[in-house]
Structure formats: structure tokens, C-alpha cells
C-alpha positions as CSV (number, residue, x, y, z in Angstrom):
1,D,92.4,-112.4,34.3
2,L,93.9,-114.2,31.3
3,N,97.5,-113.7,32.4
4,A,98.1,-111.9,29.1
5,P,100.4,-108.9,28.9
6,D,98.8,-105.6,29.6
7,I,99.4,-104.2,26.1
8,I,97.6,-107.1,24.5
9,V,94.5,-106.7,26.8
10,R,94.3,-103.0,26.1
11,N,94.6,-103.6,22.4
12,E,91.8,-106.2,22.5
13,K,89.6,-103.8,24.5
14,R,90.2,-101.0,22.0
15,M,89.4,-103.4,19.0
16,L,86.2,-104.5,20.8
17,Q,85.1,-100.9,21.4
18,E,85.8,-100.1,17.7
19,S,83.7,-103.0,16.6
20,V,80.8,-102.0,18.8
21,D,81.1,-98.4,17.6
22,A,81.0,-99.6,14.0
23,L,77.9,-101.7,14.7
24,L,76.1,-98.8,16.2
25,D,77.2,-96.0,13.9
26,N,79.8,-97.0,11.3
27,G,82.1,-94.2,10.1
28,R,81.4,-91.8,13.0
29,R,84.8,-92.4,14.6
30,G,87.4,-92.2,11.9
31,R,87.3,-94.5,8.8
32,A,84.2,-96.6,8.2
33,I,84.7,-100.4,8.4
34,T,84.2,-101.9,4.9
35,G,82.9,-105.3,3.8
36,S,84.4,-107.7,1.2
37,N,83.1,-105.5,-1.6
38,K,85.0,-102.4,-0.3
39,R,81.8,-100.6,0.6
40,P,81.1,-99.3,4.1
41,L,79.0,-101.7,6.2
42,K,75.5,-100.5,7.2
43,S,75.3,-99.7,10.9
44,L,72.2,-99.7,13.1
45,A,72.0,-95.9,12.9
46,D,72.1,-96.1,9.1
47,M,69.1,-98.6,9.2
48,I,67.0,-96.1,11.2
49,K,67.9,-92.7,9.8
50,G,67.0,-91.0,6.6
51,K,64.3,-91.4,4.0
52,Q,65.0,-95.1,3.5
53,G,65.3,-95.7,7.2
54,R,62.9,-97.9,9.3
55,F,60.9,-95.0,10.7
56,R,60.1,-93.1,7.4
57,Q,59.9,-96.2,5.2
58,N,57.9,-98.6,7.3
59,L,56.5,-97.1,10.5
60,L,55.3,-93.7,9.3
61,G,54.5,-94.6,5.7
62,K,51.9,-97.3,6.1
63,R,49.2,-97.8,3.6
64,V,45.6,-97.1,4.8
65,D,42.6,-99.0,3.5
66,Y,39.5,-97.1,2.3
67,S,41.4,-93.9,1.7
68,G,42.2,-91.9,-1.4
69,R,44.1,-88.9,-2.6
70,S,42.8,-86.2,-4.9
71,V,42.8,-82.5,-5.7
72,I,40.2,-80.5,-3.8
73,T,38.4,-78.1,-6.1
74,V,35.4,-75.7,-5.7
75,G,32.0,-76.3,-7.4
76,P,29.2,-73.9,-8.1
77,T,26.6,-76.4,-6.8
78,L,28.4,-77.2,-3.6
79,R,27.6,-75.4,-0.3
80,L,30.4,-74.2,2.1
81,H,30.3,-77.3,4.2
82,Q,30.4,-79.6,1.2
83,C,33.3,-81.0,-0.8
84,G,33.2,-82.7,-4.2
85,L,34.5,-86.3,-4.5
86,P,35.3,-87.8,-7.9
87,K,32.7,-90.5,-8.8
88,K,35.2,-93.2,-9.5
89,M,36.9,-92.6,-6.2
90,A,33.6,-92.6,-4.3
91,L,32.7,-95.9,-6.0
92,E,36.1,-97.4,-4.9
93,L,35.9,-96.1,-1.4
94,F,32.4,-97.3,-0.7
95,K,32.5,-100.7,-2.5
96,P,31.8,-102.9,0.5
97,F,28.7,-100.8,1.4
98,I,27.5,-100.8,-2.2
99,Y,27.9,-104.6,-2.4
100,S,25.9,-105.2,0.7
101,K,23.2,-102.8,-0.3
102,L,22.9,-104.3,-3.8
103,Q,22.4,-107.7,-2.1
104,S,19.9,-106.5,0.5
105,L,17.8,-104.7,-2.1
106,G,17.7,-107.8,-4.3
107,Y,19.6,-106.4,-7.3
108,A,22.3,-109.0,-6.8
109,S,22.0,-112.5,-5.3
110,T,25.7,-112.8,-4.4
111,I,28.7,-110.6,-3.7
112,K,30.2,-111.8,-6.9
113,A,27.1,-110.6,-8.8
114,A,27.3,-107.3,-7.0
115,K,30.9,-106.9,-8.0
116,K,30.1,-107.4,-11.6
117,M,27.3,-104.8,-11.4
118,V,29.8,-102.3,-9.9
119,E,32.4,-103.1,-12.6
120,R,29.8,-102.5,-15.3
121,E,28.8,-99.3,-13.6
122,L,25.1,-99.9,-14.0
123,P,22.7,-97.0,-13.2
124,E,21.4,-98.8,-10.1
125,V,25.0,-98.7,-8.7
126,W,25.1,-94.9,-8.9
127,D,21.7,-94.6,-7.2
128,I,22.9,-96.9,-4.4
129,L,26.2,-94.9,-4.1
130,A,24.2,-91.7,-3.5
131,D,22.3,-93.4,-0.7
132,V,25.4,-94.9,0.8
133,I,27.3,-91.5,0.8
134,R,24.3,-89.9,2.5
135,E,24.7,-92.4,5.4
136,H,28.5,-92.3,5.7
137,P,30.5,-89.1,6.3
138,V,33.8,-88.6,4.5
139,L,36.8,-87.2,6.4
140,L,39.1,-84.8,4.6
141,N,42.6,-83.8,5.4
142,R,44.6,-81.0,3.9
143,A,48.3,-80.9,4.6
144,P,49.6,-77.5,5.4
145,T,51.2,-75.8,2.5
146,L,54.8,-74.6,3.3
147,H,55.5,-71.0,2.1
148,R,59.0,-69.7,1.4
């Protein structure tokens, strides 16, 4: 013990508990503790919850390489098990495969030369894209539509 009066010890314990409460969830118990700019301080719970919280902002919303987003439409030339993919998107998604195929078939001597061919969208690039797509399946995902 600190040999302090009982009332002071109780007051210090209460203040410590309020500080811990404010750190975990500011504003839950009574008035929120404010900083020097008179705005409520951000608690650990505030950092986690909501749209701007850690879960939704960073953990769930990560970017994914070699993926795209587009509108799915029907086409008269497509079969039931087929789906149309915009040409530019296919070119972007399959770039690494196109570069290596351009190099292996002798159209380009280096990756840099292959990149320039793809940028110019030469006819050879579209032929190779058709070959690459035949060898590599595309995965599609359709999020469920919410009805009222």
C-alpha cells in the first residue's frame, strides 16, 4: 500500500478505469474524452469498426492481381458455357503469357520488345491472345443481387 487515504486510492482507481475504457471504446460510458482540438479521441473500437475501420478498409478490401471487373452480357455467337470478355481486358489480364509467347515464337527478342508490340496492338498479338485464352481458363464471379 501507498499509505494514502482510502478516498484518494478509490479516486485514482476510478480515473484509471475511465482512461482504459476511453482507450478501448471512447464515449461508451458517458462523455467522450476529447483531445487538444476539442474533438473526441479515436478509440481502439473506432479504429476497427465501420466502413473506414481496419477490417473493411485493409483486410477485406485487398487488391487482387490479374483480375478485372466488367458487365456480363449475352452474345449471339456464345454457347451456354461461354462468356464474353472485353478484348482490352483480356489483353491486360494475359499480358505475362502474351509476352512469353511472343518471345518463344520469335516475334520479339526481349520482353521490352514484346511490351511494345502489345502496346501497338499488332495483329500477331491478337492471334497469340486467342491461343493463350484457349490454354488458360477464366474464373467468373457474380455477386448475388439483393432484392427489396
